[in-house]
Backbone as a ProteinNet text record, in pm:
[ID]
protein_1_A
[PRIMARY]
MFKKAKQNRVFQDVVEQIQDAIINGKLEPGAKLPPERELKDMFNTSRGTLREALRVLEQKGLIEIKLGVSGGAIVKLIDTEPIIESLALLIRSGGVSLEHLAEFRIKIEGSLMELAASRATKKDIKELETLFNQAKAYYENNDWENFLKTDEKMHTYIGIMTRNPVFQFVQKSIHDNIHRYYAEYLPMNKKRSLENLTDFEKIIDAMKINDAKTASAIIMDHVKRFSDKMQEKTRSKP
[TERTIARY]
-3030.1	-2892.9	-2890.3	-2986.7	-2993.3	-3115.9	-3108.4	-3221.3	-3260.6	-3375.5	-3424.8	-3321.1	-3300.1	-3201.8	-3253.8	-3160.9	-3197.9	-3248.2	-3365.4	-3430.9	-3363.8	-3281.2	-3213.7	-3084	-3044.9	-2922.2	-2934.5	-3046	-3079.9	-2969.9	-2930	-2831.3	-2702.4	-2648.1	-2521.8	-2534.4	-2649.5	-2669.1	-2677.1	-2740.1	-2747.5	-2607.3	-2528.3	-2391.1	-2310.9	-2320.6	-2240.2	-2280.7	-2410.6	-2454.7	-2403.5	-2415.6	-2369.5	-2217	-2151.2	-2004.7	-1954.6	-2016.1	-1975.5	-1996.2	-2106.8	-2135.1	-2028.6	-1978.2	-1873.1	-1739.7	-1704.9	-1575.7	-1568.6	-1680.7	-1682.6	-1699.3	-1712.8	-1720.1	-1859	-1962.1	-2098.7	-2142.2	-2086.6	-2107.4	-1972	-1953.8	-1824.6	-1815.3	-1692.5	-1674.6	-1752.7	-1824.7	-1904.1	-2049.5	-2078.4	-2217.1	-2299.1	-2426.4	-2515	-2602.1	-2613.7	-2702.5	-2847.1	-2936.2	-3077.8	-3128	-3234.9	-3290.5	-3325	-3328.2	-3352.2	-3480.1	-3585.3	-3712.7	-3699.4	-3628.9	-3610.5	-3523.6	-3416.4	-3329	-3405.2	-3488.2	-3566	-3655.4	-3717.3	-3804.3	-3723	-3606.4	-3521.2	-3478.3	-3435.7	-3384.6	-3495.7	-3614.6	-3726.9	-3690.1	-3640.9	-3595.2	-3650.1	-3626.6	-3675.8	-3581.7	-3633.7	-3551.7	-3436.3	-3463.3	-3359.8	-3243.7	-3275.9	-3172.3	-3091.3	-3161.1	-3092.9	-2996.5	-3042.3	-2957.3	-2835.1	-2854.8	-2740.7	-2639.5	-2688.9	-2600	-2521.3	-2587.3	-2519.2	-2412.9	-2440.8	-2341.2	-2217	-2237.2	-2124.1	-2041.3	-2107.4	-2037.6	-1961.1	-2016.9	-1948.5	-1824.5	-1834.8	-1719.8	-1609.2	-1647.5	-1548.6	-1482.1	-1534.9	-1477.8	-1526.2	-1636.7	-1687.9	-1787.2	-1859.3	-1955.1	-1942.1	-1998.7	-2006.4	-2152.2	-2206.5	-2347	-2356	-2416.6	-2432.6	-2576.8	-2592.9	-2725.4	-2776.2	-2902.5	-2959	-3035.6	-3092.8	-3176.3	-3099.1	-2975.2	-2894.1	-2804.8	-2832.9	-2749.5	-2783.8	-2739.1	-2760.7	-2632.6	-2632.9	-2515.2	-2432.8	-2312	-2224.7	-2109.2	-2082.8	-1973.5	-1839.4	-1748.4	-1615.9	-1512.8	-1404.1	-1290.1	-1226.6	-1209	-1152	-1006.3	-970.9	-831.7	-795.6	-673.1	-622.5	-642	-707.3	-717.9	-776.5	-891.2	-945.7	-849.2	-775.6	-681.8	-564	-515.6	-404.8	-444.1	-566.9	-613.8	-622.3	-669.6	-679	-540.9	-444.4	-308.3	-246.7	-276.4	-224.2	-272.8	-400.4	-457.2	-395	-370.1	-308.6	-169	-90.9	45.5	44	-39.6	-43.3	-92	-178.7	-232.7	-134.1	-23.1	73.6	35.4	-62.7	-108.4	-7.6	94.8	203.5	330.5	390.3	511.2	629.8	734.3	856.9	915.2	906.3	960.7	886.9	753	673.5	698.3	705.3	726.5	864.4	964.9	1101.2	1107.3	1048.3	1049	982.4	869.3	795.6	877.2	935.8	1009.3	1134.8	1206.7	1329.2	1297.2	1190.8	1153.6	1099.6	1005.5	939.1	1031.6	1100.8	1182.4	1304.1	1349.9	1460	1416.4	1298.6	1245.6	1207.2	1146	1101.8	1220.9	1326.8	1445.9	1511.9	1517.3	1578.8	1501.9	1369.3	1286.8	1302	1300.6	1314.4	1447.9	1554.4	1688.2	1700.4	1635.8	1644.5	1562.5	1462.5	1375.6	1404.7	1497.1	1524.3	1572.7	1512.8	1559.6	1654.7	1721.8	1809.1	1730.6	1607.2	1520.4	1486.7	1460.4	1431.6	1549.3	1667.3	1787.2	1813.5	1790.2	1808.5	1711.5	1588.1	1487.5	1526.4	1576.3	1619.4	1739.4	1830.3	1945.4	1900.1	1797.2	1743.8	1691.2	1617.6	1565.9	1681.2	1781.2	1898.4	1967.9	1984.9	2051.4	1968.5	1835.9	1749.5	1769.4	1773.6	1794.4	1930.4	2030.6	2165.3	2167.5	2091.9	2085.6	2019.5	1914.1	1848	1940.6	2018.1	2116.3	2219	2268.3	2369.4	2314.8	2180.9	2117.1	2055.6	2082.4	2027.4	1874.1	1810.9	1664.9	1612.9	1593.4	1562.8	1420.8	1327.7	1189.3	1179.8	1238.4	1234.4	1326.1	1431.1	1517.3	1435.2	1356.3	1275.6	1167.3	1109.2	1006.9	1066.2	1187.9	1253.2	1296.6	1339.8	1372.8	1249.5	1135.3	1008.2	982	1006.8	985.8	1079.2	1202.4	1296.6	1248.2	1205.6	1154.1	1030	940.6	817.7	848.7	947.8	981.9	1041.2	1109.5	1161.8	1045.5	935.9	815.6	763.1	763.1	716.7	803.4	932	1025.6	999.6	927.7	897.9	799.3	721.9	614.3	505.4	501.4	401.9	313.3	183.8	96.8	82.6	98.9	89.9	208.7	328.5	448.5	439.6	389.4	375.7	284.5	173.5	78.2	139.9	207.2	267.7	373.8	460.1	568.9	516.5	417.9	362	289.5	214.1	139.7	233.2	342.6	437.7	507.3	559.6	644.6	567.2	436.4	353.9	332.8	357.2	322.5	435	543.6	648	726.4	729.4	817	770.5	647.7	606.5	696.6	747.5	838.6	973.9	1019.5	1145.6	1136	1025	1007.7	1011.9	955.4	947.6	1072.1	1126.8	1234.8	1373.2	1376.2	1506.8	1508.4	1500.9	1504.5	1631.9	1617.8	1731.8	1832.8	1959.1	2066	2172	2282.9	2385	2438.2	2468.7	2528	2431.4	2307.3	2209.8	2171.1	2158.7	2121.4	2231.9	2356.8	2468.7	2471.1	2443.5	2437.6	2327.8	2214.7	2102.9	2143.1	2204.5	2247.9	2349.9	2443.4	2547.2	2486.1	2385.4	2318.3	2251.7	2183.4	2114.2	2212.5	2323.3	2425.3	2475.1	2495.2	2540.1	2433.1	2307.8	2197	2193.6	2205.9	2204.6	2322.5	2440.2	2558.6	2535.3	2469.3	2440.9	2341.5	2244.2	2145.4	2211.2	2308.9	2375	2446.7	2489.8	2557.7	2466.7	2337.9	2235.8	2264.6	2317.2	2348.1	2232.3	2126.4	2005.3	2027.6	2110.8	2136.8	2202.7	2299.5	2367.9	2272	2192.4	2094.8	1998.9	1954.4	1864.1	1931.1	2055.4	2128.1	2147.9	2173.3	2195.9	2069.3	1954.1	1830.3	1788.7	1811.2	1777.4	1862.9	1992	2082	2043.7	2006.6	1965.4	1844.8	1742.8	1621.1	1652.5	1733.5	1766.5	1843.5	1942.1	2022.9	1939.1	1856.8	1776	1665.6	1612.7	1511.9	1574.4	1696.1	1766.5	1791.9	1827.3	1851.5	1724.3	1610.1	1484	1444.1	1466.6	1431	1519.9	1645	1734.2	1681.8	1631.4	1577.9	1456	1369.2	1250	1287.8	1390.8	1433.5	1499.1	1557.2	1625.3	1530	1404.5	1306.4	1264.6	1247.5	1208.3	1066.9
-1592.6	-1541.9	-1417.2	-1327.3	-1203.4	-1204.1	-1126.9	-1116	-970.1	-947.9	-811.8	-727.8	-608	-519.4	-464.5	-442.8	-383.7	-242.2	-213.7	-88.1	35	15.7	132.3	165.4	77.9	101.1	32.9	60.8	-9.3	-0.1	121.7	143.8	68.7	86.5	22	-129.5	-181.1	-326.2	-387.8	-318.3	-366.9	-377.7	-272.9	-271.5	-387	-403.1	-503.7	-646	-670.8	-806.3	-847	-755.8	-788.1	-798.6	-706.7	-708.7	-838.9	-882.4	-1006.2	-1126.5	-1127.4	-1239.4	-1249.7	-1133.7	-1132.2	-1176.6	-1120.4	-1151.9	-1298.3	-1352.1	-1491	-1592.1	-1544.4	-1635.9	-1688.2	-1639.3	-1681.4	-1625.3	-1510.6	-1450.7	-1443.5	-1517.3	-1523.4	-1419.7	-1383.5	-1288.7	-1332.5	-1237.9	-1268.3	-1297.8	-1329.1	-1357.4	-1228.7	-1243.6	-1128	-1127.9	-1013	-1001.9	-1017.5	-1058.5	-1067.1	-932	-933.4	-807.6	-711.4	-585.4	-480.3	-504.6	-547	-568.6	-678	-786.1	-895	-851.9	-777	-728.8	-636.8	-553.6	-460.1	-535.4	-645.2	-725.5	-803.8	-856.2	-932.2	-847.5	-726.2	-637.4	-557.5	-562.6	-484.4	-336.6	-285.6	-147.1	-74.6	54	132.5	119.7	151.2	146.8	246	364.4	467.2	422.5	361.3	312.3	201.2	109.1	-0.8	50.1	143.9	196.9	267.9	340.4	409.9	308.9	199.9	95.2	30.9	7.2	-52	42.1	172.4	269.6	267.4	252	244.6	119.8	7.6	-117	-105.2	-30.6	-8.7	77.8	179.5	265.6	187.9	88.1	4	-94.5	-104.2	-196.4	-339.1	-358.6	-493.4	-538.1	-443.5	-477	-377	-414.6	-325.2	-320.2	-201.4	-187	-163.7	-259.5	-250.1	-215.1	-130	-87.5	-175.9	-163.4	-237.7	-361.3	-428.8	-546.6	-656.8	-679.3	-785.5	-732.4	-610.5	-547.6	-592.5	-513.2	-545.1	-525.3	-568.1	-555.8	-683.6	-672.7	-787.1	-784.5	-897.8	-907.3	-902.7	-817.9	-804.9	-885.7	-917.5	-978.9	-873.2	-904.3	-806.7	-783.3	-657.1	-624	-496.4	-450.6	-334.9	-202.6	-204.4	-83.4	36.3	20	136.5	193.8	104.6	152	222.5	165.6	226.9	365.6	377.9	507.3	609.3	565.3	655.8	704.3	611.8	648.4	738.6	709.5	791.8	935.3	951.4	1085.9	1157.2	1082.1	1141.2	1193.3	1113.1	1153.3	1269.5	1258.3	1362.3	1496.1	1491.2	1615.7	1684.4	1616.9	1673.9	1647.9	1557.4	1525.6	1446.6	1395.9	1324.3	1406.4	1447.2	1528.5	1442.3	1506.7	1434.2	1364.8	1431.2	1373.5	1245.6	1251	1133.6	1019.2	1053.4	952.4	887.4	970	917.4	825	867.4	785.8	650.3	654.4	532.1	440.8	499.2	418.6	356.6	431.9	378.3	253.8	262.7	149.7	32.7	63.7	-42.5	-105.7	-22	-77.5	-152.4	-116.2	-192.4	-335	-348.1	-481.4	-556.1	-483.6	-543	-596.7	-518.3	-558.7	-681.4	-684.2	-798.7	-927.3	-918.6	-1034.4	-1074.5	-974.9	-1001.8	-1068.8	-1017.6	-1073.2	-1216.2	-1243	-1378.2	-1478.4	-1429.7	-1519.4	-1516.2	-1433.4	-1416	-1544.3	-1576.5	-1689.8	-1637.6	-1729.1	-1687.7	-1615.2	-1658.9	-1594.6	-1451.9	-1432.7	-1298.8	-1204.9	-1252	-1168.2	-1135.3	-1232.8	-1209.1	-1102.5	-1108.1	-1008.7	-869.9	-862.9	-734.8	-680.5	-769.8	-729.3	-675.4	-737.3	-690.7	-548.5	-523.4	-388.3	-290.6	-336.8	-252.7	-213.1	-307.7	-279.9	-184.2	-195	-100.4	40.6	50.4	180.8	238.3	151.6	195.9	250.8	186	232.3	370	389.7	520.8	626.6	586.8	677.8	722.5	628	659.9	750.3	744	827.5	955.2	979.6	1098.4	1104.6	988.1	980	965	1078.4	1074.2	1026.9	1057	1014.3	861	796.1	649.7	588.3	660.9	613.5	602	705.5	704.1	596.6	577.6	473.5	334.6	313.9	184.7	168.7	278.4	277	236.3	290.1	255.2	105.2	50.7	-92.9	-177.7	-131.6	-206.4	-212.4	-98	-95.3	-183.5	-174.5	-254	-402.9	-438.2	-580.6	-636.4	-553.9	-598.5	-636.3	-560.4	-596.3	-732.1	-758.5	-887.4	-1001.2	-976	-1078.9	-1124.7	-1044.8	-1084.3	-1199.1	-1219.6	-1319.7	-1288.3	-1163.1	-1120.3	-1013.6	-1041.1	-945.3	-811.3	-809.2	-682	-593.5	-651.5	-576.2	-532.5	-621.4	-588.7	-468.2	-467.3	-357.6	-226	-229.8	-107.6	-52.8	-140.1	-96.4	-36.7	-102.4	-52.7	79.9	89.8	212.2	332.5	312.3	421.2	459.9	361.5	392.6	425.7	399.7	446	596.8	654.1	795.2	883.2	823.1	900.3	992.7	961.1	1037.1	1179.8	1210.6	1351.9	1436.1	1376.5	1447.1	1467.9	1366	1380	1490.2	1491.4	1591	1732.6	1749.6	1883	1921	1826.2	1859.3	1805.1	1704.5	1645.8	1586.7	1670.9	1618.5	1538.1	1429.8	1343.6	1411	1384.2	1426.7	1316.5	1338.9	1234.5	1188.8	1284.7	1252.7	1174.7	1223.3	1157.7	1019.8	1008.2	879.6	776	819.9	728.2	680.8	770.6	734.2	630.1	650.8	557.6	420	419.1	294.5	220.4	295.5	235.3	163	226.2	163.2	32.3	33.5	-88.1	-197.7	-158.1	-257.1	-327.8	-251.2	-308.9	-400.7	-360.8	-442.4	-577.4	-573.5	-697.1	-786.6	-725.6	-803.2	-871.4	-798.9	-856.6	-972.2	-956.7	-1063.5	-1189.6	-1171.3	-1286.4	-1374.2	-1314.9	-1394.3	-1414.6	-1385.9	-1407.5	-1327.3	-1205.9	-1119	-1020.2	-1068.4	-988.4	-866	-879.4	-767.6	-650.5	-681	-575.2	-509.2	-590	-534.6	-440.3	-479.6	-396.5	-264.8	-272.8	-152.2	-56.4	-110.4	-26	49	-21	46.1	151.1	124.9	223.7	348.9	328.3	442	516.3	440.9	498.2	590.5	540.8	619.9	744.1	729	843.2	950.8	909.4	1007.1	1087.8	1017.6	1087.6	1170.8	1123.7	1201.8	1327.3	1313.9	1430.5	1534.7	1488.7	1580.9	1658.7	1587.9	1654.7	1754.2	1716.5	1807.7	1932.2	1916.1	2032.3	2125.6	2067.8	2146.8	2227.1	2164.1	2235.9	2351	2329.7	2437.7	2553.3	2524.8	2630.9	2709.5	2659.2	2731.9	2859	2969.6	3095.2	3088.8
612.3	630.4	717.8	694	771.5	862.2	969.1	1061.6	1076	1134.8	1150.7	1225.5	1175.6	1237.9	1369.8	1460.7	1589.2	1565.7	1613.3	1578.7	1638	1740.7	1798.7	1725.5	1631.1	1554	1416.8	1349.5	1225.4	1120.3	1089	982.5	1010.7	1131.1	1168.7	1166.6	1212.3	1218.9	1078.8	985.3	847.7	788.5	806.2	755.2	816.5	948	1017.5	978.7	961.7	925.5	787.7	690.8	555.2	553.4	623.2	629.4	691.2	801.4	867.7	776.7	701.1	610	501.8	456.6	353.6	412.6	527.3	590.3	633.2	681.3	728.6	616.4	492.7	379.1	347.8	420.3	389.3	253.9	220.8	88.8	20.5	-85.5	-153.1	-264.8	-305.9	-416.1	-540	-599.3	-718.4	-687.5	-559.4	-520.6	-523.9	-557.6	-561.4	-436	-372.5	-256.7	-303.2	-213.3	-250.5	-301.8	-381.9	-432.7	-319.1	-352.4	-253.3	-173.7	-241.9	-172.9	-66.5	-100.8	-5.2	112.4	83.6	191.1	285.4	227.2	308.6	406.2	357.5	443.9	547.3	504	597	715.8	685.4	790.2	858.8	798.8	851.2	862.1	749.2	747.5	625.2	618.2	505.5	386.6	269.3	148.3	157.6	213.6	226	313.9	429.1	520.7	455.5	386	319.3	213.1	130.9	23.3	79.1	189.5	250.8	305.4	363.7	415.4	301.7	188.4	72.9	17.3	20.7	-26.6	62.1	192.4	286	257.7	233.8	202.3	71.6	-23.7	-150.6	-129.6	-45.5	-15.7	54.3	132.5	201	106.6	-16.7	-113.6	-97	-24.1	0.1	-106	-164.2	-269.4	-383.5	-496.9	-612.1	-655	-665.7	-703.3	-853	-922.5	-1067.7	-1102.3	-1201.2	-1243.4	-1356.7	-1388.3	-1500.6	-1456.8	-1555.3	-1529.4	-1457.2	-1500.2	-1439.2	-1327.5	-1283.1	-1181.2	-1040.5	-944.4	-804	-726.1	-601.4	-515	-524.7	-581.1	-603.6	-503.7	-440.7	-343.2	-416.2	-368	-428	-349.3	-417.3	-350.4	-259.8	-134	-40.5	-74.7	-97.9	-123.8	-49.7	-70.6	5.2	-67.8	-183.3	-264.6	-190.3	-116.5	-46	58	127.4	229.8	164.1	53.9	-19.2	-66.3	-116.9	-166.5	-53.8	64.2	178.8	222.2	227.7	264.7	158.8	32.7	-76.9	-63.2	-34.6	-19.4	99.8	207.2	326.7	294.8	222.9	188	89.6	-14.2	-117.5	-65.3	35.9	90.5	183.7	214.2	307.7	451.9	471.1	605.9	686.5	619	687.1	670	781.1	773	733.5	683.9	649.7	771.7	886.5	1009.6	1047.7	1039	1073.3	975.6	848.3	746.1	762.2	790.9	809	929.7	1040.6	1161.9	1136.5	1068.9	1037.9	947.5	842.2	744.4	804.3	887.1	947.3	1029.6	1109.9	1195.1	1112.8	1022.1	946.6	843	763.9	655.6	707.4	825.4	884.7	914.2	978.1	1009.9	883.6	792.4	666.2	587.3	580.6	505.9	568.7	700.1	768.2	735.8	737.3	705.9	559.7	470.3	326.6	295.8	357.3	331.4	383.4	494.3	551.7	471.4	396.4	319.4	169.1	128.6	-14.8	-80.3	-193.8	-274.1	-381.6	-450.3	-559.5	-667.9	-690.5	-789.3	-746.7	-616.6	-563.9	-588.1	-552.4	-565.5	-712.1	-799.1	-942.4	-993.1	-945.2	-985.5	-935.5	-812.4	-757	-834.9	-874.9	-955.7	-1092.4	-1148.7	-1277.3	-1264.1	-1157	-1132.4	-1107.7	-1033.1	-1005.9	-1136.6	-1227.4	-1355.8	-1442.3	-1431.2	-1502	-1447	-1314.5	-1249.7	-1289.1	-1295.4	-1333	-1475.1	-1565.7	-1704.4	-1711.9	-1633.2	-1630.3	-1571.3	-1470.6	-1410.3	-1515.2	-1592.4	-1694.4	-1805	-1825.6	-1928.3	-1870.3	-1742.1	-1674.3	-1682.6	-1681.9	-1688	-1545.7	-1477.5	-1334.5	-1306.9	-1396.8	-1374.3	-1371.3	-1471.7	-1474.3	-1369.5	-1332.4	-1224.2	-1095.7	-1065.3	-944.4	-949.5	-1067.4	-1081.6	-1055.2	-1102.3	-1081.1	-936.1	-876.1	-733.2	-652.7	-691.9	-627.5	-640.5	-759	-782.5	-696.2	-676.4	-593	-448.5	-397	-259.8	-246.3	-344.2	-340.4	-348.8	-430.3	-444.5	-315.6	-242.2	-112.3	-21.4	-30.8	44.9	2.3	-127.1	-180.1	-125.9	-113.3	-67.4	76.6	154.4	292.8	299.3	189.7	185.2	288.3	331.2	430.3	366.7	346.7	277.9	348.2	480.7	553.2	518.6	521.5	482.7	336.2	252.1	110.2	92.1	163.4	155.6	201.2	315.8	370	274.8	226.7	140.1	9.6	-49.1	-175.2	-153.4	-44.7	-15.5	-1.7	71.5	93.5	-36	-107.3	-222.9	-349.7	-350.1	-461.4	-454.6	-335.9	-315.9	-263	-219	-151.6	-243.9	-372.9	-461.6	-487.2	-442.2	-449.6	-359.2	-250.5	-161.2	-228.2	-300.5	-372.2	-477.1	-550	-655.9	-599.7	-479.9	-420.5	-342	-266.6	-174.1	-211.7	-298	-328.1	-469	-571.3	-709.3	-732.3	-807.3	-833.4	-927.5	-901.6	-991	-990.2	-1057.2	-1071.2	-934.6	-850.5	-721.2	-631.9	-622.5	-534.3	-586.4	-717.2	-776	-755.7	-767	-745.3	-600.5	-509.1	-367.3	-345.2	-410	-401.5	-455.8	-572.6	-635.1	-548.7	-492.3	-408.9	-289.5	-228.3	-115.1	-156.4	-270.2	-313.8	-354.8	-408.9	-445	-319.1	-213.2	-85.3	-26.7	-41.5	9.5	-62.9	-195	-273.5	-236.1	-216.2	-175.7	-41.3	51.4	183.6	171.6	83.8	63.1	7.7	-78.8	-142.4	-41.7	69.6	172.6	294.7	273.2	376.9	503.8	485.7	599.4	618.2	681.7	698.2	787	888.2	980.7	907.5	822.1	747.4	648.1	579.2	483.9	555.6	674.2	753.5	794	840	881.7	764.7	646.2	527.7	490.5	489.4	448.6	551.6	679.1	781.9	766.5	740.6	718.3	590	487.9	359.5	378.6	445.8	468.2	550.1	654.3	740.6	663.6	584.9	510.9	412.8	335.2	235.1	300.1	412.1	484.2	543.1	595.9	650.9	541.8	422.6	310.6	276.6	275	243.2	351.7	476.6	585.5	584.9	547.6	534.2	425.9	319.6	209.1	253.9	335.3	381.8	473.1	555.2	646.6	573.5	455.8	381.7	292.5	281.3	198.7	269.7	193.4	256.4	311.8
[MASK]
++++++++++++++++++++++++++++++++++++++++++++++++++++++++++++++++++++++++++++++++++++++++++++++++++++++++++++++++++++++++++++++++++++++++++++++++++++++++++++++++++++++++++++++++++++++++++++++++++++++++++++++++++++++++++++++++++++++++++++++

């Protein structure tokens, strides 16, 4: 399966060969890589270089290194968790400005919403209505923390409605972490929550008549308005 690594780029070649075998399906999720001694001979490399390459593959989320007699390097199912975590850290660290985030969301969520609305089934709309009613109940009880969590679920579910895993990933990544900005720059209250609910009610109404263009325009305006409010708050801070 593997061949001797190129001696001028041993470490990189080891990583790339194992990574390619996983991505191309030669190594399926749950499969165990050959023992360390065999891998070392296959690649004609040192134990130190091999172990470092395996650590890099583990950081990429491609393998899991288990200790013990029955342990070893186990191939993982490729998912978006490492990328989501990286984006989460970027957002939480403040590495993404409100302006950049708003610009990105207006462009992406407008397209995402249009696609979601055009593909929405009756079951999808019913699920979104269920989330909307939950958010409304939290609004009526002045429970802003759960209101925001449900708002997050509504945005994430719109990503699911696109039936596109890339859109789903982007939407979930953003909305799993964006509310730190709300907490700091725009805490929810009765007025803001009602404005939020009103926008989603209009979006659901547009979906019911398959008006994807209107749903897209509403979400773009929604993102811009709330982003503008947060940016005003940052400018007013001493």
